[in-house]
C-alpha positions as CSV (number, residue, x, y, z in Angstrom):
1,M,126.1,167.2,76.1
2,R,128.4,165.2,78.5
3,F,125.6,164.9,80.9
4,R,123.4,163.4,78.1
5,Q,125.9,160.8,77.2
6,R,126.5,159.9,80.8
7,K,122.7,159.5,81.3
8,L,122.4,157.4,78.0
9,K,125.3,155.1,79.3
10,K,123.5,154.7,82.6
11,V,120.2,153.8,80.8
12,K,121.9,151.3,78.5
13,K,123.7,149.7,81.5
14,K,120.4,149.5,83.4
15,R,118.6,147.9,80.3
16,K,121.3,145.2,80.1
17,K,121.0,144.5,83.8
18,Q,117.2,144.2,83.5
19,E,117.7,142.0,80.4
20,R,120.0,139.7,82.2
21,L,117.6,139.6,85.2
22,S,114.6,138.8,83.0
23,W,116.5,135.9,81.3
24,T,117.5,134.7,84.8
25,M,113.9,134.8,85.9
26,I,112.9,132.9,82.6
27,A,115.5,130.3,83.4
28,F,114.4,129.9,87.0
29,S,110.8,129.6,85.9
30,A,111.5,127.0,83.3
31,G,113.7,125.0,85.7
32,G,110.9,125.3,88.3
33,A,108.4,123.9,85.8
34,I,110.7,121.1,84.9
35,F,111.1,120.3,88.5
36,V,107.4,120.3,89.2
37,C,106.7,118.1,86.2
38,A,109.4,115.7,87.2
39,F,108.1,115.6,90.9
40,L,104.5,115.0,89.6
41,A,105.8,112.1,87.3
42,F,107.6,110.6,90.3
43,M,104.5,110.8,92.5
44,C,102.4,109.2,89.8
45,M,104.9,106.3,89.5
46,Q,104.9,105.9,93.3
47,N,101.1,105.9,93.3
48,E,101.0,103.3,90.6
49,K,103.4,101.0,92.6
50,A,101.2,101.6,95.7
51,V,98.0,100.7,93.8
52,E,99.7,97.5,92.4
53,K,101.0,96.5,95.8
54,T,97.5,97.0,97.4
55,A,95.8,95.0,94.6
56,T,98.5,92.2,94.9
57,T,97.9,92.0,98.6
58,K,94.2,91.8,98.3
59,L,94.5,89.3,95.5
60,R,96.9,87.1,97.6
61,V,94.5,87.2,100.6
62,D,91.5,86.4,98.5
63,L,93.1,83.6,96.7
64,Y,94.3,82.2,99.9
65,R,90.8,82.4,101.6
66,I,89.0,80.9,98.6
67,G,91.7,78.2,98.4
68,V,91.2,77.3,102.1
69,A,87.5,77.1,101.5
70,L,87.8,74.9,98.4
71,H,90.2,72.5,100.3
72,Q,87.6,72.3,103.2
73,F,84.9,71.7,100.8
74,R,86.9,68.8,99.3
75,L,87.8,67.4,102.7
76,D,84.1,67.3,103.6
77,N,82.8,66.1,100.2
78,D,85.7,64.2,98.5
79,F,85.6,66.5,95.5
80,Y,86.0,70.1,94.5
81,P,82.9,72.0,93.2
82,A,82.5,71.6,89.5
83,T,83.1,74.5,87.2
84,D,79.4,74.9,86.6
85,Q,78.7,75.1,90.3
86,G,81.4,77.7,90.6
87,L,82.6,79.5,93.7
88,H,79.0,80.1,94.7
89,A,79.1,76.5,96.0
90,L,81.3,77.8,98.8
91,V,78.4,80.0,100.0
92,E,75.4,77.8,99.4
93,A,75.0,74.1,98.8
94,P,75.0,73.4,95.2
95,T,71.8,72.1,93.7
96,A,73.4,70.8,90.5
97,P,75.2,67.4,90.4
98,P,77.5,66.3,91.8
99,H,75.7,66.8,95.1
100,P,77.9,67.3,98.2
101,S,77.4,64.5,100.8
102,S,78.4,66.5,103.9
103,Y,78.1,70.1,103.1
104,D,78.8,72.4,106.1
105,E,75.4,74.1,106.8
106,E,77.1,77.4,107.4
107,G,78.9,77.2,104.1
108,Y,82.6,77.7,103.6
109,L,82.6,81.4,102.8
110,E,80.2,84.2,103.9
111,K,80.3,85.5,100.3
112,V,82.5,85.1,97.3
113,P,84.8,88.2,97.0
114,N,85.5,89.9,93.7
115,D,89.0,90.5,92.5
116,P,90.7,93.9,93.4
117,W,89.2,95.6,90.4
118,G,85.7,94.4,91.1
119,N,85.5,91.5,88.7
120,P,84.5,88.0,89.6
121,Y,87.3,85.4,89.9
122,V,87.4,82.8,87.3
123,Y,87.1,79.2,88.6
124,R,87.8,76.0,86.7
125,C,87.7,72.5,87.9
126,P,89.7,70.5,86.8
127,G,92.4,73.0,86.2
128,K,95.5,72.8,84.0
129,D,97.9,70.5,85.7
130,A,96.2,71.1,89.1
131,P,92.9,70.1,90.7
132,Y,91.5,73.6,90.0
133,D,92.4,77.0,88.6
134,L,91.5,80.2,90.3
135,L,92.4,83.4,88.6
136,T,91.6,86.9,87.8
137,H,92.0,88.6,84.3
138,G,93.4,91.8,85.9
139,A,92.3,95.3,85.9
140,D,90.9,95.3,82.4
141,G,88.8,92.0,83.0
142,S,90.0,90.4,79.8
143,P,92.5,87.6,79.3
144,G,96.1,88.5,78.7
145,G,97.6,91.9,79.3
146,A,100.5,93.4,81.1
147,K,101.2,95.2,84.5
148,L,97.8,95.5,86.3
149,D,95.9,94.0,83.3
150,R,97.8,90.7,83.3
151,D,96.2,87.4,84.4
152,R,97.1,86.2,87.9
153,S,96.3,82.8,89.3
154,N,96.4,80.9,92.6
155,R,99.6,79.0,91.4
156,E,101.5,82.2,91.1
157,F,101.6,82.7,94.8
158,D,103.2,80.3,97.4
159,S,100.7,78.2,99.3
160,P,100.9,78.3,103.1
161,E,102.2,74.7,103.1
162,E,105.2,75.7,100.9
163,T,106.1,78.6,103.2
164,S,105.7,76.8,106.5
165,P,108.9,76.2,108.5
166,G,110.2,72.6,108.1
167,R,108.4,71.8,104.8
168,G,110.6,70.6,102.0
169,E,113.7,70.7,104.3
170,D,115.6,67.9,105.9
171,T,114.5,68.5,109.5
172,Q,116.3,65.4,110.8
173,N,119.9,66.7,110.0
174,R,119.7,70.1,111.6
175,D,122.5,71.3,113.9
């Protein structure tokens, strides 16, 4: 009888130990799952930031290049292309009035780039409070929005003249 009681105690003790071990394994599994989910969420946020940074860089470069081409067109012809002529006037001489007087036979751009999301840039001349507006409607391609879907224009970025050394500063009184 004593042997049976002793064996029963050992079995109960072993079961408790296994129960604790199984709860420990469940806790570790749940903790691991939470960690993996948190890690994936972090990586998605980092990827979203990288996508936004890449899109912003392409946008900045495109707007700068198109802006330079528009300014060169104006220097050659004394006006910016009309809204109806669009940015295509930087690739081929416009046939609709106003006709450019000294259009560069090679054009001003090889081709008009699309925005980082594959949509055409919006060009208006004259613009609001500026000679022209050049903008994108963002990833969704429609006006308004937030984050990647928001509208971005050439006036949002500094022009090269504003970031050049000596511009807007008193260069005469430097030490």
